[in-house]
N, C-alpha and C positions, 0 to 999 in steps of 0.2 A: 563831493560831486555835484555839479550844477544841473538845473533841472533839464536843460537841453540834452545834455550826455545821458541822463538817466532815462529821459523820454526815449531815446534812440536805443537804449539797451533793452527796454521793455515793449518795444513796439510789436513784438512778435505775440503778446498776449491775446488770446481769443476774446471775443465779445461777451462770452458767457461767464467770464471771471470778473467778479466785482471786487475792486481794490479796498482793503481796509487801511492799511498802512504801508509805508515803505521807507526804507533807509538804504544806506550805501552797500549793505551786505545782503539784506533780505527783503522781500515783498510778501505781504500776506493779502489773503481775499478770501471769497466765498464762491463756491459752485454749488449748483442745485442738484446734480445727479452724477451718476457714475459715468455716463457718457461724456459729460463735460469734463470730469476730472481726467479721464483717458485723453481727451483732446488737449488738456492743458499740459499734461506730462509728456505726451508725444511732441507738442510744439515746444516745449522747454528743451528736450532732448536734442531735437533738430537744430534749434537756433544756437544753443551753447555748445554743443558737441559733447556733453558730459553724460555719464552713465551712473546709475545708483543701484544699490543692492538692498534688499530688506535687511535692516539692522534690528528692528524690534517690532512686534505685533502682539498686543495685548487683548486681542479679541476673545480668546478663551477665558482669559483672566477676568475680563469684564463681565462674562456671564455668571461667574460664581459669587460675585459679591453684589451688595446692594448698591444701586446707583447713587451717585453724589450729585446734588443739585447745586448749580452755580448761577450766579448773575453775570459772570463774565468769564469767557474762555479766550486766554491770550488777549487779543485786542478787539474781540467780537462781543457786543453788549447791545441788547435790544430792549431792555427793561422786561425781559421774559425769562422764566426759569429754564436753565439749560442742563444738559446732562450729556458727558461725553460717552457715547457708545462704544467707540473703538478709536485707538490711536496707532498708526503705523509710522515708523521712522525708517527713512531710506538714508543710508550713508553713501557718500562718494566712493566710487570704484578705486580711488587712489587714498582712501581712509586708512584707518589702523589695521594691521594684519592680526587678526585673532587666531590664526591657525598656528599651533606650536611647531617649531621646527623639530624634525625627527632626530632622535638621538643616534649618534654614530658610535659605534663600539670600537674601541681601541684595540689594534692588532698587536700582539705581543709574540710573534713568531719570529723565525730566523730570516724568512723572506716575506716581507709584507707587500701585499698586492692590493691596489685599490681598484675597484670596480670602475669601469668606464661609464660616464653618464653623459647626457645630452648637454651641450653647451649652451648657456643662456647668456646673452649679452647683458641683461638686466634680470637679477634674481626674482624681483617682484616688482609689481606695479604700485604696490603700497608705499605711500610716503607720509602717512598719518596727517593726511587733509582732514580739517575739522568740519568741513561743510556737511550739513544734514537737511534732509526735506522731510517736513512733518505733515501729516495728513490726519485730520481729527474728524469723525464722524459725529455730528452734534445733533442731539433730539431736542426740538423746541416744543415747550409746553403753552401754546399761545392763549389758552383759556385762563390762565392765571398771571396774566400781564398786570403790571402795576404802572403807576403815574410817573411822570419825568421827576417830581419832587417828593417821592415816596420816602417815608422814614424806614429806619432799620427794623422797627417793630411790625410795620405794614408788610414788608418783605418776608419776615419770619412768619407771620400770619399767613400769608400766601403759599409759603412752603409746606406749612402744616396742613392747609386745605389740600395741597397736591398729594401729600403722603396719605392722608385718609382717602383720597379719591382712587388712588393706586391700589390700595388695599381691596376697596369694594369692587372696582371695575377698572381695567387698563385705560388710561386717558389717551384718546387720539392726539398724536403728535405730528409735527412736521420735522423733516430732517434736512440739514445742510452739511456741506463739507467744507471745513476750513483747511487751507492749505497755506503753508509758509515755504517760500520758495527761495533757495539761496542764489544770489547773483554772482558774477565773476569775481568781486572782491571777497566773497567768503570762501573761496577756494585758496588754500595755500600749499606752498612747496611744489607746485606744478603748474604748467601754463594752460590757459584757456584760449584756444585759437582754433582755427580751421584744421590744424593738422593733428588735434588731439583726439579726433574720431577714428583713427587708424586701428586702435586696439579694441574697438567695439565688436561685440559678437553679433552674428546674424540675427535679424529681427525675427521675432517668433511667427509673425504672419507670413513673412517671405519663406520662412522654412516650412510652414504649413502647406504653402502653395506649391513648393517643390515636391513635397510628399503626395499632393493631390494630382499633379501632372504625372507623377511616376506610377501612381496607382491606375491611370489611364493608358500606360504603356509608353509614355513619352519620356525618353531618357537622354536625348541629344542635348548636350551642353550649350552649343551654340543657340539651339532653339529655345531652351530654357532661360538663357540670359536675355533674349529678345522679349519673351512674354513676361518675365519678372520685372523688367524695365517699364513696360505698359502697365503692369499691375501696380507698381509703386506710384508712377506718375498720374494715373487715373482713378484709382481706388483708395490707395493709402493717403494720397495727397488731395483727395477730393472733398475732405471734410472741412476745408477751410483752415487747415493747419499749414504750418511752415513747410516749404519744399525742402526735402534733405538734400545735402551736400552731394554733387554727382560723384564724388570719390569716396563716400561714407560706405564702408564694407558692410555695415549692418543692413543697408537697403539694396545696394549693388554689390553683391559678393562676387568674388573672383571665380574663375573657371575650376580652380583646384577646390575651392569650397563647396561649390555646386556638385561637383563630382563626388566628394565625399558624403554629401546628404543625398544624393541618388543611391549611393551604395548603402546607406543606412536605410532608406525607404525599401530597397530591394530586400535587404535582410530581414525587415520588420514584417514583410508580406509572406515570409516563408513559414511554413508550418514546421519545418525541421532543418537542421544544418546540413543533413546528408541529402544529396540530390535525389536519390532513388526513393526515400521515405517522402521527400517532398512531392515527387511524381505520383506517388501512390495516393496521397491525400488530394492532389489535384484531380486524379481520375475519379475518386469518390464525388468530388465537387462537380465535375462534369456530368457524372451520371444522374446527378440530381436536376440539373439544368436541362439536360437532353437525354431523356430516358430511352429514345429509340436508337441512339448511337451504340455502337459495339466497341469494345475495348478488349485487349489481351495485353497482359503485362507480366514479365518474369524478370525477376531481379537477378543481378550477377551475383552468385553465391558459389562456395566452394563445399562440396560434399565428401567426407571421408568414407573409404570403404576398405574392407579387410582384403588384402591381395589374394588371399586363399579363396574367397568367395569368387573373385574374377577368374581365377585359374579353373575352378569347378565348372563355372558357367561355360567357359571356353571349351574344355574337354568334353562336357556333356554335348554340346552343340556339334563337335566333330564326330564323336561316336553314334550320334543320331538317337540317343535314348535320354529320358529325364534323369535328373540328379537324384540319388538315393542316399539314405543315411549311410550305408556301407561304403559307397564310394567317396563320400565326403570324409570318412573317418580313415580310409586308406591313404587318401591324399594328405591328411594333416600329419600322418606318420612320417611322410616323406619330405614335407616341406614345412618350414616355419612360417608362422604367418607374419605378414608384412602389411603396412598401412600405405594406401596412396590416396590421392585426391583426385576428384572429377569436378571440373568446373561448369556451373551452370550460367551459360552465356545470357547477356542482356537481350531482351526482345520486347518492343513495344508496338501495338498494331491499332489502328483507329479507322473506323468507318461509320458515318452517319447514315440516316435514311435515305437522303437524296443520293448519296454515292451508291448506295445498295440498288436504288431504282435505275440508275445510269448503268450499273454493271449487268443487271438483267437485261436491260435494252439493247445495249451496245457492246456486250461482252463477247462477241464473235472473235475479236482480235483485241488482245490485251498487250499493252507495252509497259516497259519497266524503265524507269528513269531514275537515276541516283544523283544526288547533290551532296557536295562535301562541304566541309567547314561551316556549317550551320550552327554548331554549339562549340564550347570549349572543349569538348571531347573529340577524339578521332573516330567519330561514328558517322557513317553516311546516312542520309535521309532518302528513302526509297519511296517513289511515287509510282502507284499502279495507274495507268493513264488508258483511256479509251477513246476513239475518235467518234464525236457525236455530229449532229447537223450543224452545229456552231463552232466546231474545233474540237481540240483535244482538252479533255477534262479529267482530273484525278478522281479515281474511284475508291481509293484506299492509301494509306500511308504507314510506313512501318520503318522502325530503326532498330538495328540488330548489330551485334558484334560476334565474331569477325565478319567481313563481307566476303565470305566464300561461298561458292556455288551451291554446295549442299545446304548451308545455312539458309540462304536466300530461298532455295526449293522448299525447305522446311516452313519457312514463314508463309 
């Protein structure tokens, strides 16, 4: 590869990345902080259209073993004792498939049936690509630096002083991050082009932004597409990184993907999968935020009662005298007990302090207005309205089932 072609391939590198060496397949360098590393990896992803997954992370293993001191890590050497604090290896998303295929049991019956499965044009995106991205967190011991022409014995003496210093008191160190980035030539068995980003997943910051707007009550997909586009162009791309491709689904998700994440955000904000339990929890939350408001909630349930009790109560009401033990025993001799169900209908009523004040002041004439199709259930929303000096104002709201005259009067 000539220098001009290589320079055009790495012109996306941020200024915070200091190059140590470069070849046809890899380029290595140093960044000084996690923010610079995040900017570097984000720029690399947008410029090449490639994605990586964590293949190895030895952070927990490094904490259990004694640190090893080196004078050179990969191609990084500053005549200073070095120690690798942590090493993270990212593998290309088209790399080796480490998931074992599930075993299929052979059917030995007379009629063999195969369960229907979803059809995939491509069984897997894994094509054994060898490209890997290496990140090493290196500790520098600047107080034990040696000269340019130091001998081996002088370096061993510096390491010995370093070990003694660490036993007595941890030596202050500086930290750098060494990164080895694969270029396009390092990827094998798949293309690196503008069209390779179509299989990328949604960016985690874009996903979090969708959940943030859903928590504020904004669930319109066209509105979310507009605000996400502004968020990507002004905030995500405002750090000096490369602008993402306008058709990259990880930054500009489709309407279907946005709708799925809106649904996930709504489910995550629920206390329960049952709507009545969810409403009961929300009422407890509303009572804490507004202690002056009044709520009444009755769940829709079914109560089982003995049919004999019902007949006894009916006969007692007809005869005009209370039920006695003798009358109950006489009735049980003539009738066999049967079980029946009586359903408790759903009812929800709400009124805040301001609505109570309006009802007391303008409650001479009260109107009732019903609004349908406000929820996914066939339950009307009733508004109790009074006429004030500035127009009609609701003084209470209630939802009930069924919308019969007796039920409305009871509410």
